[in-house]
C-alpha positions, 0 to 999 in steps of 0.5 A: 598125912599124905595119901598113899596110892596103892599100886595093884600088881598085875596077876600072874598066869596062875592067879588069872587062871584060878580067877577065870575058873572061879567064875565058872568051869571052862574047857582047856582050849577056852582057858588057854585062849583067855590067858593068851588074850590076857598077854601071857606067854604060850609056854607059861600058859601051857605049863599052867594048864598042865598044872591045873589038870594035874590038880584036877581043877581043869577037866574037859570031860567033867566040863563037857558032862556038866554043860551037857547035863545043864543044856539037856535039862533046859530042853536042848537036843544032842545037836545043840549040846554038841555045838555048844561043847564045840564052841567051848573048845571041847575035842570031838572025841570028848564030845562024842563020849559025852553024847554017848552018855546022854540018856533018853530018846530024842523024840521023847525029850522033844515031846516033853519040851513041846508039851511044857512050852505048848501051855504058854501058847493056848491063846494063839490060833492052832496054826500060829502056835504050831509054827512057833512051837516048831521054831522053838524046838528047832532053836533047841537043836531038834531036827525038822521032822522031830520038831513037827511031830512033837509040836503036833502031839503037844498041841493035839493037832491031827496030821491031816490038819497040819 
């Protein structure tokens, strides 16, 4: 009995797109880029993306809302959410609509994030903890003034000492 070698057939554009979407939701532009890099023809990719949108499997608005919700739960500011959406290829209009749908005051959210993070910094000197907390908030997309104020409040630092 001879060993038969199984030859894998390359995936067509539809199968490739479905596999990419099975891993995680994607924006239209991101999926288009991945399919083009895989060597599929521009016309085939475009018609496949239209087909997926018609079937409800590709929706930039839903993708943007889901990613924004995930990032805000992790403590990211609106600026960081906008940057993440833009990097995924979401249109400016969809980003603006998504950000308009985010609830809550940015400074309140920064204070919540800072208060939670400050618990991990209790063993540090106040000035060191303050610097680390301000940097942490800045990396989450909060502007400098909001970061400093939230860090002061979370650490209980008087304005005169900071």
